[in-house]
All heavy atoms as a GROMACS GRO file, in nm:
protein
  629
    1MET      N    1  22.414   7.084  17.706
    1MET     CA    2  22.317   7.188  17.705
    1MET      C    3  22.350   7.295  17.601
    1MET      O    4  22.261   7.341  17.529
    1MET     CB    5  22.316   7.248  17.845
    1MET     CG    6  22.190   7.305  17.896
    1MET     SD    7  22.054   7.193  17.886
    1MET     CE    8  21.935   7.293  17.956
    2VAL      N    9  22.478   7.333  17.598
    2VAL     CA   10  22.521   7.434  17.503
    2VAL      C   11  22.505   7.382  17.361
    2VAL      O   12  22.467   7.456  17.271
    2VAL     CB   13  22.667   7.476  17.532
    2VAL    CG1   14  22.717   7.572  17.428
    2VAL    CG2   15  22.680   7.537  17.671
    3GLY      N   16  22.530   7.256  17.342
    3GLY     CA   17  22.515   7.194  17.209
    3GLY      C   18  22.372   7.197  17.162
    3GLY      O   19  22.344   7.220  17.044
    4GLN      N   20  22.279   7.174  17.253
    4GLN     CA   21  22.138   7.179  17.215
    4GLN      C   22  22.097   7.321  17.179
    4GLN      O   23  22.018   7.342  17.087
    4GLN     CB   24  22.050   7.127  17.329
    4GLN     CG   25  22.051   6.978  17.344
    4GLN     CD   26  21.960   6.932  17.457
    4GLN    OE1   27  21.931   7.008  17.548
    4GLN    NE2   28  21.919   6.806  17.450
    5ASP      N   29  22.148   7.420  17.249
    5ASP     CA   30  22.117   7.560  17.219
    5ASP      C   31  22.168   7.598  17.080
    5ASP      O   32  22.100   7.666  17.003
    5ASP     CB   33  22.176   7.654  17.324
    5ASP     CG   34  22.102   7.647  17.457
    5ASP    OD1   35  21.986   7.598  17.458
    5ASP    OD2   36  22.159   7.690  17.558
    6LYS      N   37  22.289   7.554  17.047
    6LYS     CA   38  22.345   7.583  16.914
    6LYS      C   39  22.264   7.514  16.805
    6LYS      O   40  22.237   7.572  16.700
    6LYS     CB   41  22.491   7.539  16.907
    6LYS     CG   42  22.586   7.629  16.979
    6LYS     CD   43  22.729   7.584  16.959
    6LYS     CE   44  22.824   7.678  17.031
    6LYS     NZ   45  22.964   7.641  17.010
    7GLN      N   46  22.225   7.389  16.835
    7GLN     CA   47  22.145   7.314  16.738
    7GLN      C   48  22.008   7.382  16.720
    7GLN      O   49  21.958   7.394  16.608
    7GLN     CB   50  22.127   7.169  16.782
    7GLN     CG   51  22.059   7.083  16.679
    7GLN     CD   52  22.048   6.938  16.723
    7GLN    OE1   53  22.080   6.904  16.837
    7GLN    NE2   54  22.003   6.854  16.633
    8GLN      N   55  21.947   7.426  16.829
    8GLN     CA   56  21.818   7.494  16.822
    8GLN      C   57  21.830   7.625  16.744
    8GLN      O   58  21.746   7.658  16.661
    8GLN     CB   59  21.763   7.522  16.963
    8GLN     CG   60  21.626   7.586  16.965
    8GLN     CD   61  21.518   7.495  16.907
    8GLN    OE1   62  21.526   7.374  16.919
    8GLN    NE2   63  21.420   7.555  16.844
    9THR      N   64  21.937   7.700  16.768
    9THR     CA   65  21.961   7.826  16.697
    9THR      C   66  21.980   7.800  16.548
    9THR      O   67  21.926   7.871  16.464
    9THR     CB   68  22.085   7.897  16.754
    9THR    OG1   69  22.067   7.917  16.895
    9THR    CG2   70  22.108   8.030  16.687
   10SER      N   71  22.056   7.696  16.518
   10SER     CA   72  22.078   7.659  16.378
   10SER      C   73  21.947   7.619  16.311
   10SER      O   74  21.918   7.660  16.198
   10SER     CB   75  22.178   7.544  16.369
   10SER     OG   76  22.195   7.503  16.236
   11THR      N   77  21.865   7.542  16.382
   11THR     CA   78  21.735   7.501  16.328
   11THR      C   79  21.644   7.621  16.308
   11THR      O   80  21.576   7.633  16.206
   11THR     CB   81  21.668   7.400  16.423
   11THR    OG1   82  21.755   7.288  16.442
   11THR    CG2   83  21.536   7.350  16.367
   12ASP      N   84  21.645   7.714  16.403
   12ASP     CA   85  21.563   7.835  16.392
   12ASP      C   86  21.606   7.919  16.271
   12ASP      O   87  21.522   7.972  16.198
   12ASP     CB   88  21.572   7.920  16.519
   12ASP     CG   89  21.499   7.855  16.636
   12ASP    OD1   90  21.417   7.762  16.612
   12ASP    OD2   91  21.524   7.897  16.751
   13ARG      N   92  21.737   7.929  16.251
   13ARG     CA   93  21.787   8.004  16.134
   13ARG      C   94  21.743   7.937  16.004
   13ARG      O   95  21.705   8.003  15.908
   13ARG     CB   96  21.940   8.013  16.139
   13ARG     CG   97  21.991   8.111  16.237
   13ARG     CD   98  22.141   8.121  16.229
   13ARG     NE   99  22.193   8.197  16.342
   13ARG     CZ  100  22.317   8.195  16.382
   13ARG    NH1  101  22.406   8.120  16.319
   13ARG    NH2  102  22.355   8.268  16.485
   14MET      N  103  21.750   7.804  16.002
   14MET     CA  104  21.710   7.730  15.883
   14MET      C  105  21.562   7.753  15.854
   14MET      O  106  21.521   7.776  15.741
   14MET     CB  107  21.740   7.581  15.900
   14MET     CG  108  21.777   7.513  15.771
   14MET     SD  109  21.816   7.336  15.784
   14MET     CE  110  21.873   7.310  15.946
   15HIS      N  111  21.480   7.748  15.958
   15HIS     CA  112  21.336   7.769  15.941
   15HIS      C  113  21.307   7.911  15.892
   15HIS      O  114  21.222   7.933  15.808
   15HIS     CB  115  21.263   7.742  16.072
   15HIS     CG  116  21.248   7.598  16.103
   15HIS    ND1  117  21.151   7.549  16.185
   15HIS    CD2  118  21.319   7.489  16.064
   15HIS    CE1  119  21.162   7.417  16.195
   15HIS    NE2  120  21.265   7.380  16.123
   16ALA      N  121  21.382   8.008  15.946
   16ALA     CA  122  21.366   8.147  15.903
   16ALA      C  123  21.404   8.162  15.756
   16ALA      O  124  21.336   8.232  15.680
   16ALA     CB  125  21.449   8.240  15.990
   17GLU      N  126  21.511   8.095  15.717
   17GLU     CA  127  21.556   8.103  15.577
   17GLU      C  128  21.454   8.037  15.484
   17GLU      O  129  21.422   8.089  15.377
   17GLU     CB  130  21.693   8.035  15.562
   17GLU     CG  131  21.753   8.043  15.424
   17GLU     CD  132  21.796   8.184  15.387
   17GLU    OE1  133  21.809   8.271  15.475
   17GLU    OE2  134  21.815   8.207  15.266
   18VAL      N  135  21.400   7.922  15.525
   18VAL     CA  136  21.298   7.854  15.445
   18VAL      C  137  21.174   7.943  15.433
   18VAL      O  138  21.114   7.956  15.325
   18VAL     CB  139  21.264   7.716  15.505
   18VAL    CG1  140  21.139   7.658  15.441
   18VAL    CG2  141  21.382   7.620  15.487
   19SER      N  142  21.133   8.005  15.542
   19SER     CA  143  21.017   8.095  15.540
   19SER      C  144  21.042   8.213  15.446
   19SER      O  145  20.953   8.255  15.372
   19SER     CB  146  20.986   8.146  15.680
   19SER     OG  147  20.948   8.041  15.764
   20ARG      N  148  21.163   8.267  15.449
   20ARG     CA  149  21.197   8.379  15.361
   20ARG      C  150  21.190   8.335  15.215
   20ARG      O  151  21.138   8.407  15.130
   20ARG     CB  152  21.338   8.431  15.393
   20ARG     CG  153  21.374   8.558  15.316
   20ARG     CD  154  21.521   8.594  15.331
   20ARG     NE  155  21.611   8.494  15.274
   20ARG     CZ  156  21.635   8.480  15.143
   20ARG    NH1  157  21.575   8.556  15.055
   20ARG    NH2  158  21.719   8.387  15.101
   21ILE      N  159  21.241   8.215  15.186
   21ILE     CA  160  21.238   8.164  15.049
   21ILE      C  161  21.094   8.142  15.003
   21ILE      O  162  21.057   8.178  14.891
   21ILE     CB  163  21.322   8.035  15.038
   21ILE    CG1  164  21.471   8.068  15.054
   21ILE    CG2  165  21.296   7.966  14.905
   21ILE    CD1  166  21.560   7.946  15.067
   22PHE      N  167  21.010   8.087  15.090
   22PHE     CA  168  20.869   8.067  15.054
   22PHE      C  169  20.801   8.201  15.027
   22PHE      O  170  20.722   8.214  14.934
   22PHE     CB  171  20.794   7.993  15.164
   22PHE     CG  172  20.810   7.844  15.160
   22PHE    CD1  173  20.824   7.771  15.276
   22PHE    CD2  174  20.810   7.774  15.039
   22PHE    CE1  175  20.838   7.633  15.274
   22PHE    CE2  176  20.825   7.637  15.035
   22PHE     CZ  177  20.839   7.566  15.152
   23ALA      N  178  20.832   8.301  15.108
   23ALA     CA  179  20.774   8.434  15.087
   23ALA      C  180  20.819   8.491  14.953
   23ALA      O  181  20.739   8.552  14.879
   23ALA     CB  182  20.813   8.527  15.201
   24GLU      N  183  20.945   8.472  14.919
   24GLU     CA  184  20.998   8.522  14.791
   24GLU      C  185  20.931   8.450  14.674
   24GLU      O  186  20.895   8.512  14.574
   24GLU     CB  187  21.150   8.501  14.787
   24GLU     CG  188  21.217   8.554  14.663
   24GLU     CD  189  21.222   8.704  14.659
   24GLU    OE1  190  21.201   8.770  14.762
   24GLU    OE2  191  21.248   8.758  14.549
   25VAL      N  192  20.912   8.319  14.686
   25VAL     CA  193  20.846   8.242  14.580
   25VAL      C  194  20.702   8.289  14.565
   25VAL      O  195  20.652   8.306  14.452
   25VAL     CB  196  20.854   8.090  14.610
   25VAL    CG1  197  20.761   8.012  14.519
   25VAL    CG2  198  20.997   8.041  14.595
   26SER      N  199  20.633   8.312  14.675
   26SER     CA  200  20.495   8.361  14.670
   26SER      C  201  20.488   8.497  14.602
   26SER      O  202  20.399   8.524  14.522
   26SER     CB  203  20.437   8.370  14.810
   26SER     OG  204  20.427   8.243  14.868
   27ARG      N  205  20.582   8.585  14.635
   27ARG     CA  206  20.586   8.717  14.573
   27ARG      C  207  20.609   8.706  14.422
   27ARG      O  208  20.544   8.773  14.342
   27ARG     CB  209  20.697   8.803  14.636
   27ARG     CG  210  20.698   8.948  14.585
   27ARG     CD  211  20.823   9.021  14.629
   27ARG     NE  212  20.944   8.964  14.574
   27ARG     CZ  213  20.987   8.983  14.449
   27ARG    NH1  214  20.918   9.054  14.364
   27ARG    NH2  215  21.100   8.928  14.408
   28MET      N  216  20.700   8.618  14.384
   28MET     CA  217  20.729   8.598  14.241
   28MET      C  218  20.607   8.541  14.168
   28MET      O  219  20.576   8.582  14.057
   28MET     CB  220  20.851   8.508  14.223
   28MET     CG  221  20.979   8.570  14.270
   28MET     SD  222  21.113   8.452  14.265
   28MET     CE  223  21.206   8.514  14.129
   29ASN      N  224  20.538   8.445  14.230
   29ASN     CA  225  20.418   8.389  14.169
   29ASN      C  226  20.310   8.496  14.150
   29ASN      O  227  20.242   8.500  14.047
   29ASN     CB  228  20.364   8.273  14.251
   29ASN     CG  229  20.443   8.146  14.230
   29ASN    OD1  230  20.508   8.129  14.128
   29ASN    ND2  231  20.438   8.058  14.328
   30ALA      N  232  20.294   8.583  14.249
   30ALA     CA  233  20.197   8.691  14.238
   30ALA      C  234  20.234   8.785  14.124
   30ALA      O  235  20.149   8.829  14.046
   30ALA     CB  236  20.187   8.767  14.369
   31GLU      N  237  20.362   8.816  14.110
   31GLU     CA  238  20.407   8.904  14.003
   31GLU      C  239  20.387   8.838  13.866
   31GLU      O  240  20.346   8.903  13.770
   31GLU     CB  241  20.554   8.940  14.024
   31GLU     CG  242  20.603   9.046  13.929
   31GLU     CD  243  20.742   9.097  13.963
   31GLU    OE1  244  20.780   9.089  14.082
   31GLU    OE2  245  20.810   9.143  13.872
   32ILE      N  246  20.414   8.709  13.856
   32ILE     CA  247  20.393   8.637  13.731
   32ILE      C  248  20.245   8.637  13.694
   32ILE      O  249  20.209   8.661  13.578
   32ILE     CB  250  20.447   8.493  13.741
   32ILE    CG1  251  20.600   8.494  13.742
   32ILE    CG2  252  20.396   8.406  13.627
   32ILE    CD1  253  20.663   8.361  13.778
   33SER      N  254  20.158   8.615  13.792
   33SER     CA  255  20.014   8.617  13.766
   33SER      C  256  19.969   8.754  13.718
   33SER      O  257  19.889   8.766  13.624
   33SER     CB  258  19.937   8.579  13.892
   33SER     OG  259  19.965   8.447  13.928
   34ARG      N  260  20.019   8.859  13.781
   34ARG     CA  261  19.984   8.995  13.741
   34ARG      C  262  20.033   9.022  13.599
   34ARG      O  263  19.960   9.078  13.517
   34ARG     CB  264  20.046   9.096  13.838
   34ARG     CG  265  20.007   9.241  13.809
   34ARG     CD  266  20.079   9.337  13.903
   34ARG     NE  267  20.222   9.324  13.903
   34ARG     CZ  268  20.303   9.377  13.812
   34ARG    NH1  269  20.256   9.446  13.712
   34ARG    NH2  270  20.434   9.360  13.821
   35THR      N  271  20.154   8.980  13.568
   35THR     CA  272  20.210   9.000  13.434
   35THR      C  273  20.128   8.924  13.330
   35THR      O  274  20.100   8.978  13.222
   35THR     CB  275  20.356   8.955  13.429
   35THR    OG1  276  20.429   9.025  13.530
   35THR    CG2  277  20.418   8.983  13.295
   36ASN      N  278  20.089   8.801  13.361
   36ASN     CA  279  20.008   8.723  13.268
   36ASN      C  280  19.873   8.788  13.245
   36ASN      O  281  19.822   8.791  13.132
   36ASN     CB  282  19.990   8.580  13.318
   36ASN     CG  283  20.116   8.496  13.300
   36ASN    OD1  284  20.201   8.530  13.220
   36ASN    ND2  285  20.126   8.390  13.376
   37ALA      N  286  19.813   8.842  13.350
   37ALA     CA  287  19.683   8.909  13.337
   37ALA      C  288  19.696   9.031  13.247
   37ALA      O  289  19.610   9.056  13.160
   37ALA     CB  290  19.631   8.949  13.474
   38GLU      N  291  19.804   9.106  13.263
   38GLU     CA  292  19.827   9.223  13.177
   38GLU      C  293  19.847   9.180  13.032
   38GLU      O  294  19.798   9.244  12.940
   38GLU     CB  295  19.947   9.302  13.226
   38GLU     CG  296  19.923   9.376  13.356
   38GLU     CD  297  20.048   9.442  13.409
   38GLU    OE1  298  20.156   9.433  13.345
   38GLU    OE2  299  20.040   9.504  13.517
   39GLN      N  300  19.919   9.070  13.012
   39GLN     CA  301  19.943   9.021  12.877
   39GLN      C  302  19.813   8.976  12.811
   39GLN      O  303  19.788   9.008  12.695
   39GLN     CB  304  20.042   8.905  12.880
   39GLN     CG  305  20.078   8.853  12.742
   39GLN     CD  306  20.178   8.738  12.749
   39GLN    OE1  307  20.212   8.690  12.856
   39GLN    NE2  308  20.225   8.695  12.635
   40PHE      N  309  19.727   8.906  12.885
   40PHE     CA  310  19.598   8.863  12.829
   40PHE      C  311  19.512   8.984  12.796
   40PHE      O  312  19.441   8.985  12.695
   40PHE     CB  313  19.525   8.770  12.926
   40PHE     CG  314  19.590   8.635  12.940
   40PHE    CD1  315  19.600   8.576  13.064
   40PHE    CD2  316  19.641   8.568  12.829
   40PHE    CE1  317  19.660   8.451  13.078
   40PHE    CE2  318  19.701   8.444  12.842
   40PHE     CZ  319  19.711   8.386  12.966
   41LYS      N  320  19.518   9.087  12.878
   41LYS     CA  321  19.441   9.208  12.853
   41LYS      C  322  19.490   9.274  12.724
   41LYS      O  323  19.410   9.317  12.641
   41LYS     CB  324  19.456   9.305  12.970
   41LYS     CG  325  19.374   9.430  12.957
   41LYS     CD  326  19.390   9.519  13.078
   41LYS     CE  327  19.314   9.648  13.062
   41LYS     NZ  328  19.334   9.739  13.175
   42ARG      N  329  19.621   9.282  12.706
   42ARG     CA  330  19.676   9.341  12.582
   42ARG      C  331  19.636   9.258  12.460
   42ARG      O  332  19.605   9.313  12.354
   42ARG     CB  333  19.828   9.351  12.592
   42ARG     CG  334  19.875   9.471  12.671
   42ARG     CD  335  20.024   9.496  12.652
   42ARG     NE  336  20.107   9.381  12.689
   42ARG     CZ  337  20.159   9.364  12.810
   42ARG    NH1  338  20.136   9.450  12.904
   42ARG    NH2  339  20.233   9.258  12.835
   43GLN      N  340  19.637   9.125  12.473
   43GLN     CA  341  19.598   9.040  12.362
   43GLN      C  342  19.452   9.060  12.326
   43GLN      O  343  19.415   9.063  12.209
   43GLN     CB  344  19.624   8.892  12.395
   43GLN     CG  345  19.770   8.856  12.393
   43GLN     CD  346  19.795   8.712  12.440
   43GLN    OE1  347  19.706   8.648  12.494
   43GLN    NE2  348  19.916   8.663  12.418
   44ALA      N  349  19.366   9.075  12.428
   44ALA     CA  350  19.224   9.098  12.403
   44ALA      C  351  19.203   9.232  12.332
   44ALA      O  352  19.123   9.242  12.238
   44ALA     CB  353  19.146   9.094  12.533
   45GLU      N  354  19.275   9.335  12.376
   45GLU     CA  355  19.264   9.465  12.311
   45GLU      C  356  19.314   9.458  12.167
   45GLU      O  357  19.255   9.518  12.078
   45GLU     CB  358  19.343   9.570  12.390
   45GLU     CG  359  19.279   9.605  12.522
   45GLU     CD  360  19.365   9.699  12.606
   45GLU    OE1  361  19.472   9.740  12.559
   45GLU    OE2  362  19.324   9.728  12.719
   46SER      N  363  19.421   9.385  12.145
   46SER     CA  364  19.475   9.370  12.010
   46SER      C  365  19.375   9.300  11.920
   46SER      O  366  19.355   9.340  11.805
   46SER     CB  367  19.606   9.291  12.015
   46SER     OG  368  19.655   9.268  11.885
   47LEU      N  369  19.310   9.195  11.970
   47LEU     CA  370  19.210   9.124  11.893
   47LEU      C  371  19.092   9.214  11.860
   47LEU      O  372  19.040   9.214  11.749
   47LEU     CB  373  19.162   9.000  11.969
   47LEU     CG  374  19.055   8.914  11.900
   47LEU    CD1  375  19.109   8.860  11.767
   47LEU    CD2  376  19.013   8.801  11.990
   48LYS      N  377  19.051   9.295  11.957
   48LYS     CA  378  18.941   9.388  11.936
   48LYS      C  379  18.975   9.488  11.825
   48LYS      O  380  18.893   9.514  11.736
   48LYS     CB  381  18.912   9.463  12.066
   48LYS     CG  382  18.802   9.564  12.056
   48LYS     CD  383  18.783   9.637  12.188
   48LYS     CE  384  18.688   9.752  12.174
   48LYS     NZ  385  18.681   9.834  12.294
   49ILE      N  386  19.095   9.542  11.828
   49ILE     CA  387  19.137   9.638  11.725
   49ILE      C  388  19.144   9.570  11.590
   49ILE      O  389  19.104   9.627  11.488
   49ILE     CB  390  19.272   9.701  11.764
   49ILE    CG1  391  19.252   9.794  11.883
   49ILE    CG2  392  19.332   9.778  11.647
   49ILE    CD1  393  19.380   9.846  11.944
   50THR      N  394  19.192   9.446  11.586
   50THR     CA  395  19.199   9.373  11.459
   50THR      C  396  19.060   9.352  11.402
   50THR      O  397  19.038   9.371  11.281
   50THR     CB  398  19.268   9.236  11.481
   50THR    OG1  399  19.399   9.259  11.532
   50THR    CG2  400  19.278   9.159  11.352
   51CYS      N  401  18.964   9.315  11.485
   51CYS     CA  402  18.826   9.296  11.438
   51CYS      C  403  18.767   9.427  11.389
   51CYS      O  404  18.700   9.430  11.286
   51CYS     CB  405  18.740   9.237  11.550
   51CYS     SG  406  18.779   9.066  11.587
   52GLU      N  407  18.792   9.535  11.463
   52GLU     CA  408  18.740   9.665  11.422
   52GLU      C  409  18.801   9.708  11.290
   52GLU      O  410  18.733   9.764  11.204
   52GLU     CB  411  18.768   9.770  11.528
   52GLU     CG  412  18.685   9.753  11.653
   52GLU     CD  413  18.726   9.848  11.764
   52GLU    OE1  414  18.826   9.920  11.748
   52GLU    OE2  415  18.656   9.848  11.866
   53THR      N  416  18.928   9.681  11.271
   53THR     CA  417  18.996   9.717  11.147
   53THR      C  418  18.932   9.646  11.028
   53THR      O  419  18.926   9.701  10.918
   53THR     CB  420  19.146   9.680  11.155
   53THR    OG1  421  19.202   9.747  11.267
   53THR    CG2  422  19.220   9.718  11.030
   54PHE      N  423  18.882   9.525  11.048
   54PHE     CA  424  18.817   9.451  10.941
   54PHE      C  425  18.672   9.497  10.921
   54PHE      O  426  18.629   9.522  10.809
   54PHE     CB  427  18.819   9.300  10.969
   54PHE     CG  428  18.739   9.220  10.871
   54PHE    CD1  429  18.788   9.196  10.743
   54PHE    CD2  430  18.614   9.172  10.904
   54PHE    CE1  431  18.714   9.124  10.652
   54PHE    CE2  432  18.539   9.099  10.814
   54PHE     CZ  433  18.589   9.076  10.687
   55TRP      N  434  18.596   9.508  11.030
   55TRP     CA  435  18.452   9.530  11.017
   55TRP      C  436  18.412   9.673  10.985
   55TRP      O  437  18.307   9.695  10.924
   55TRP     CB  438  18.379   9.482  11.143
   55TRP     CG  439  18.373   9.332  11.146
   55TRP    CD1  440  18.440   9.249  11.229
   55TRP    CD2  441  18.298   9.247  11.058
   55TRP    NE1  442  18.411   9.118  11.200
   55TRP    CE2  443  18.324   9.113  11.096
   55TRP    CE3  444  18.211   9.270  10.952
   55TRP    CZ2  445  18.266   9.005  11.031
   55TRP    CZ3  446  18.154   9.162  10.889
   55TRP    CH2  447  18.181   9.031  10.927
   56TYR      N  448  18.488   9.774  11.023
   56TYR     CA  449  18.451   9.911  10.989
   56TYR      C  450  18.446   9.933  10.838
   56TYR      O  451  18.348   9.986  10.786
   56TYR     CB  452  18.543  10.012  11.056
   56TYR     CG  453  18.512  10.037  11.202
   56TYR    CD1  454  18.610  10.080  11.289
   56TYR    CD2  455  18.385  10.018  11.253
   56TYR    CE1  456  18.582  10.102  11.422
   56TYR    CE2  457  18.355  10.040  11.385
   56TYR     CZ  458  18.454  10.082  11.470
   56TYR     OH  459  18.426  10.105  11.602
   57PRO      N  460  18.547   9.893  10.762
   57PRO     CA  461  18.537   9.910  10.616
   57PRO      C  462  18.421   9.829  10.555
   57PRO      O  463  18.357   9.874  10.459
   57PRO     CB  464  18.671   9.859  10.563
   57PRO     CG  465  18.764   9.874  10.677
   57PRO     CD  466  18.682   9.851  10.800
   58VAL      N  467  18.394   9.711  10.610
   58VAL     CA  468  18.281   9.631  10.561
   58VAL      C  469  18.150   9.708  10.583
   58VAL      O  470  18.065   9.714  10.494
   58VAL     CB  471  18.277   9.492  10.629
   58VAL    CG1  472  18.149   9.419  10.597
   58VAL    CG2  473  18.398   9.410  10.587
   59GLY      N  474  18.134   9.767  10.699
   59GLY     CA  475  18.014   9.846  10.728
   59GLY      C  476  18.002   9.967  10.638
   59GLY      O  477  17.892   9.999  10.589
   60ILE      N  478  18.111  10.034  10.615
   60ILE     CA  479  18.109  10.151  10.526
   60ILE      C  480  18.075  10.110  10.384
   60ILE      O  481  17.993  10.175  10.317
   60ILE     CB  482  18.244  10.226  10.534
   60ILE    CG1  483  18.260  10.290  10.671
   60ILE    CG2  484  18.256  10.330  10.424
   60ILE    CD1  485  18.397  10.346  10.699
   61ALA      N  486  18.134  10.003  10.335
   61ALA     CA  487  18.106   9.955  10.200
   61ALA      C  488  17.960   9.913  10.187
   61ALA      O  489  17.894   9.944  10.086
   61ALA     CB  490  18.198   9.838  10.164
   62THR      N  491  17.908   9.846  10.288
   62THR     CA  492  17.767   9.804  10.286
   62THR      C  493  17.676   9.927  10.281
   62THR      O  494  17.579   9.931  10.204
   62THR     CB  495  17.734   9.718  10.410
   62THR    OG1  496  17.821   9.604  10.410
   62THR    CG2  497  17.590   9.673  10.409
   63GLY      N  498  17.705  10.026  10.361
   63GLY     CA  499  17.626  10.149  10.360
   63GLY      C  500  17.635  10.220  10.226
   63GLY      O  501  17.534  10.272  10.175
   64PHE      N  502  17.753  10.222  10.167
   64PHE     CA  503  17.770  10.285  10.036
   64PHE      C  504  17.688  10.212   9.930
   64PHE      O  505  17.617  10.276   9.851
   64PHE     CB  506  17.919  10.284   9.998
   64PHE     CG  507  17.945  10.339   9.862
   64PHE    CD1  508  17.938  10.474   9.838
   64PHE    CD2  509  17.977  10.254   9.756
   64PHE    CE1  510  17.962  10.526   9.712
   64PHE    CE2  511  18.001  10.304   9.631
   64PHE     CZ  512  17.995  10.441   9.608
   65TYR      N  513  17.694  10.080   9.927
   65TYR     CA  514  17.617  10.003   9.829
   65TYR      C  515  17.467  10.022   9.850
   65TYR      O  516  17.390  10.033   9.754
   65TYR     CB  517  17.652   9.855   9.833
   65TYR     CG  518  17.788   9.824   9.774
   65TYR    CD1  519  17.881   9.747   9.844
   65TYR    CD2  520  17.825   9.874   9.650
   65TYR    CE1  521  18.005   9.719   9.791
   65TYR    CE2  522  17.950   9.848   9.598
   65TYR     CZ  523  18.040   9.770   9.668
   65TYR     OH  524  18.162   9.743   9.615
   66ALA      N  525  17.424  10.027   9.974
   66ALA     CA  526  17.282  10.049  10.003
   66ALA      C  527  17.239  10.188   9.956
   66ALA      O  528  17.131  10.204   9.897
   66ALA     CB  529  17.256  10.034  10.152
   67ALA      N  530  17.322  10.288   9.978
   67ALA     CA  531  17.289  10.424   9.933
   67ALA      C  532  17.283  10.433   9.781
   67ALA      O  533  17.190  10.492   9.725
   67ALA     CB  534  17.392  10.523   9.988
   68VAL      N  535  17.380  10.373   9.714
   68VAL     CA  536  17.380  10.374   9.567
   68VAL      C  537  17.259  10.299   9.514
   68VAL      O  538  17.192  10.343   9.420
   68VAL     CB  539  17.512  10.315   9.512
   68VAL    CG1  540  17.504  10.292   9.362
   68VAL    CG2  541  17.628  10.406   9.546
   69GLY      N  542  17.228  10.185   9.574
   69GLY     CA  543  17.110  10.108   9.532
   69GLY      C  544  16.982  10.187   9.551
   69GLY      O  545  16.893  10.186   9.464
   70THR      N  546  16.970  10.257   9.661
   70THR     CA  547  16.852  10.340   9.686
   70THR      C  548  16.840  10.451   9.584
   70THR      O  549  16.730  10.478   9.531
   70THR     CB  550  16.858  10.399   9.829
   70THR    OG1  551  16.869  10.292   9.922
   70THR    CG2  552  16.736  10.482   9.859
   71VAL      N  553  16.950  10.517   9.553
   71VAL     CA  554  16.948  10.624   9.452
   71VAL      C  555  16.906  10.568   9.317
   71VAL      O  556  16.826  10.630   9.246
   71VAL     CB  557  17.086  10.694   9.444
   71VAL    CG1  558  17.095  10.785   9.323
   71VAL    CG2  559  17.113  10.771   9.573
   72ILE      N  560  16.957  10.453   9.280
   72ILE     CA  561  16.921  10.393   9.151
   72ILE      C  562  16.773  10.358   9.147
   72ILE      O  563  16.704  10.386   9.048
   72ILE     CB  564  17.010  10.269   9.122
   72ILE    CG1  565  17.153  10.313   9.095
   72ILE    CG2  566  16.954  10.188   9.007
   72ILE    CD1  567  17.253  10.200   9.085
   73VAL      N  568  16.719  10.298   9.253
   73VAL     CA  569  16.577  10.261   9.256
   73VAL      C  570  16.490  10.385   9.249
   73VAL      O  571  16.391  10.390   9.174
   73VAL     CB  572  16.546  10.178   9.384
   73VAL    CG1  573  16.396  10.164   9.404
   73VAL    CG2  574  16.611  10.042   9.375
   74VAL      N  575  16.525  10.490   9.324
   74VAL     CA  576  16.447  10.615   9.320
   74VAL      C  577  16.454  10.677   9.181
   74VAL      O  578  16.353  10.726   9.128
   74VAL     CB  579  16.496  10.711   9.430
   74VAL    CG1  580  16.436  10.851   9.413
   74VAL    CG2  581  16.465  10.657   9.568
   75ALA      N  582  16.572  10.677   9.122
   75ALA     CA  583  16.587  10.736   8.988
   75ALA      C  584  16.503  10.658   8.886
   75ALA      O  585  16.440  10.719   8.797
   75ALA     CB  586  16.734  10.736   8.947
   76GLN      N  587  16.500  10.526   8.895
   76GLN     CA  588  16.420  10.447   8.801
   76GLN      C  589  16.271  10.478   8.816
   76GLN      O  590  16.200  10.488   8.718
   76GLN     CB  591  16.444  10.297   8.824
   76GLN     CG  592  16.573  10.246   8.769
   76GLN     CD  593  16.594  10.097   8.796
   76GLN    OE1  594  16.527  10.040   8.881
   76GLN    NE2  595  16.688  10.036   8.723
   77LYS      N  596  16.224  10.493   8.939
   77LYS     CA  597  16.082  10.521   8.961
   77LYS      C  598  16.047  10.662   8.915
   77LYS      O  599  15.936  10.684   8.867
   77LYS     CB  600  16.046  10.503   9.109
   77LYS     CG  601  16.050  10.358   9.150
   77LYS     CD  602  15.994  10.338   9.287
   77LYS     CE  603  16.002  10.188   9.316
   77LYS     NZ  604  15.908  10.143   9.414
   78LEU      N  605  16.140  10.757   8.929
   78LEU     CA  606  16.111  10.893   8.886
   78LEU      C  607  16.112  10.907   8.734
   78LEU      O  608  16.031  10.982   8.678
   78LEU     CB  609  16.214  10.990   8.946
   78LEU     CG  610  16.200  11.021   9.094
   78LEU    CD1  611  16.314  11.110   9.140
   78LEU    CD2  612  16.067  11.088   9.124
   79PHE      N  613  16.197  10.838   8.666
   79PHE     CA  614  16.213  10.854   8.522
   79PHE      C  615  16.139  10.747   8.442
   79PHE      O  616  16.148  10.744   8.320
   79PHE     CB  617  16.360  10.855   8.483
   79PHE     CG  618  16.433  10.972   8.544
   79PHE    CD1  619  16.536  10.953   8.634
   79PHE    CD2  620  16.398  11.102   8.512
   79PHE    CE1  621  16.605  11.060   8.689
   79PHE    CE2  622  16.466  11.210   8.567
   79PHE     CZ  623  16.569  11.190   8.657
   80SER      N  624  16.064  10.660   8.507
   80SER     CA  625  15.989  10.559   8.433
   80SER      C  626  15.846  10.600   8.413
   80SER      O  627  15.781  10.665   8.482
   80SER     CB  628  15.991  10.425   8.506
   80SER     OG  629  16.120  10.376   8.513
   0.00000   0.00000   0.00000
């Protein structure tokens, strides 16, 4: 009888330890998922800034060329 009680106690401890390990693994997986989500968010923001860095000067140059072209066309019509 005493042997069965010791065996049951040992089994209960083992189950508790396994449950604790599963809980720790679940916590770590949740933290990894959160970290990956933050990393993807930073990458998306970085890509957005890179695109803006390229397209803003293109927009400004296009506006400048359009303004210069308009001034030239108006000047030709006024002086012709």
